[in-house]
N, C-alpha and C positions, 0 to 999 in steps of 0.2 A: 882253679875255681871250677865249680861244676854248677850246672843248671839243675835245680831240683824239680822232681815230679814230672808227670806226663804232660803237664800244661806249660812246661818251660818257665816256671816261676823262679825268681831269684829269692833265695832264702835270706833270712836276716844275717846269717854268717857270711853269705856271699856279698851282700850289700856292704857289710862292715869291712870286709877284705878289699872291696873296690874303693871304698872311702879312704881307708888307710893307705892304700897304694897311691891313690890320687894325691893325698897329703905328702907322702914320701917323695914323690917325683915332681912336685910343683916347682916352678921357677922361683927361687928365693928373692929375685929382684922384682918379680911380678906375682905376689902371692894371691891366693884365692880371695875373692871379694867376701867381706864379712857377711853380707846378706846371703850370698850363695852358700857359704859355710853353715850359717844358722839354718837355712832352709834344708840342707842335706841332713843336719843333725835332727831336725824336727821330723823329717821323713823316716829316718832310722828309728826314732823313738816311736812314731806311729806304727811302723812295721812291727816292732817288737811287741807293742801293746795288742795289736790285732792278732798276732801269732798266739799270745797268751790267752786272749779271749776265745780264739778258735779251739785251743786245747781244752779250756774250761767247758766250752759248749759240747765238745765231744765227750768229755767225762760226764757231763750232765745227761746227755742223751743215752749213754751207756747205763747210767743209774736208772733213768726213767724206764728203759726197756726191761731192766732186771726187775724193777718194782712191778711193772705191767705183767710180766710173766708170773711173778709170785702171786699177784692178785688173781690172775686168770686161773691158776691152779686151785685157788680156793673154791672154784665152782664145782670141782669134782664131788660127786655125791649129791648135788643139788638137783631138784626137779625144775625144769625150765619149760616155758612155752616160747615158741618162736614163729616168726612169719617173715617172709622175704621171698627168696627163690624157692624155698620150701616152707611149708607150714606144718606145725605139729607140736608135740610135747614129748618129754622124756627125761631121763636121768643123765646127767653129764657123767660119762665114764672115763673121759680123758681129754687131753689138750693136744692140739697139733700146731706146729709152727712151720709154715711153708711160705717161701718167697717173702719174707718180712711181714707176713700176715699171721694172725692167730685165729685158730678155729677151735670150737668146742666139739668133742665127739659125743654124740647122743646115742645112748644104748649100744655102744660099741660099733656103730656102723655109719650113722649120718653125721656129716661135718657141717657145722653152721658157723657163720661169722658172728662175732660178738655183737655187732650192730643189729642182728636179726632177733636178738632176745627181747621178748615183750614182757616176760614175767619170770621171777625167780622165787621158788619156795623151798 
C-alpha cells in the first residue's frame, strides 16, 4: 500500500485494500459489527464519489480555460479603450498568457489585463 500525493492522502484504492485486508483477517468468532461495516462501506462510497466529482471539476476547469483562451483570441484586430494601471486606446495585436493570467497586447507593446477594458469596437 502506498500513500498518494504530497498531502499523504489515502486514495480510494488504498482505502479499499485496507478494508479488504481488514475483512480477510478479522476474527471469525468475533466478526466486525454490522454498523461499523456499513459505516466503512458508506465512507468508501463517499470517497469514490468525491474522487469522481474532483475529476469532473478538473475537466470542467480545463474546458473553461480553453474556452476563455479562444474567446480572448477573438479580440485580436479589435480596437479597445482601457483604463486601470494604464489608460489609453489601441488595436489588440496579440494575447499573452503569464502566470495563469491573460493579457491583451495593444499595438504590439502595451500589455493590459482583460479587466481594464472599458470599450471594444
